[in-house]
C-alpha positions in Angstrom: 101.5 76.0 101.6 98.1 77.4 100.6 97.4 80.8 102.1 94.1 82.2 103.2 93.3 85.9 102.7 93.6 86.4 106.4 97.0 84.7 106.7 98.4 86.7 103.8 97.1 89.9 105.3 98.8 89.0 108.6 102.0 88.3 106.7 101.8 91.6 104.9 101.7 93.4 108.3 104.6 91.5 109.9 107.8 93.4 110.6 105.9 96.8 110.5 105.1 96.3 106.8 102.6 98.8 105.3 102.5 97.9 101.6 104.8 97.1 98.7 106.8 100.0 97.3 105.2 101.7 94.3 106.7 99.7 91.5 106.0 96.4 93.2 102.5 97.5 94.2 101.7 98.5 90.6 103.0 95.1 89.4 100.8 93.4 92.0 97.7 95.4 91.0 98.3 94.4 87.4 98.3 90.7 88.4 94.8 91.1 89.9 92.3 89.4 87.5 89.0 90.9 86.4 90.0 94.5 87.1 87.4 96.9 85.6 86.6 100.5 85.2 83.7 101.7 87.3 82.8 105.3 86.6 85.9 107.4 86.9 87.7 104.8 89.1 88.6 101.1 89.1 87.5 98.0 90.8 89.5 97.1 92.8 90.8 100.6 93.6 94.2 101.6 92.2 97.2 101.2 94.4 98.1 104.4 96.3 101.1 105.3 94.3 102.3 108.3 92.2 100.8 111.5 93.7 98.9 109.6 96.3 102.0 107.9 97.7 103.2 110.9 99.8 99.8 112.2 100.8 98.2 109.0 102.0 98.6 107.8 105.6 100.0 104.4 106.3 96.7 103.0 107.6 95.0 103.8 104.4 97.7 102.1 102.4 97.5 99.0 104.7 93.7 98.9 104.1 94.1 99.3 100.3 96.5 96.4 100.2 94.1 94.3 102.2 91.4 95.2 99.7 93.7 93.9 96.9 94.4 90.7 98.8 90.7 90.1 99.4 89.9 90.8 95.7 92.5 88.2 94.7 90.9 85.7 97.0 87.4 86.4 95.6 88.8 86.0 92.1 90.6 82.7 92.9 94.0 84.3 92.4 95.3 84.3 95.9 98.0 81.8 95.3 99.6 84.0 92.6 99.3 87.1 94.8 100.7 85.2 97.8 103.7 84.1 95.8 104.3 87.6 94.6 104.1 89.2 98.0 106.1 86.5 99.8 108.9 86.8 97.2 109.3 90.6 97.8 112.5 91.5 99.7 112.1 93.7 102.7 113.5 96.7 100.8 110.6 96.3 98.4 108.1 97.0 101.2 107.3 100.3 102.9 107.6 100.0 106.7 105.9 102.1 109.3 109.2 103.6 110.4 110.1 104.9 106.9 
């Protein structure tokens, strides 16, 4: 099955999912092609892990993951990102009730 960005975003929000857990999210970000430094930040923006993990609301994490999925789509890497996300087990995702 070939995903669209919208279908993968919908999948990533099923079962009250927020985003991958930090190690998996970092691995996903490293799969994104054409990442680049922009000033003191990155494009696309870094995953909200490390110090940001505990201080960032779930909605912001959800939107950052969406940004990463849309970046993958723009860079023609959606299939690889889709495979990665769809192969995560539920315990490798942060959920709203956690």
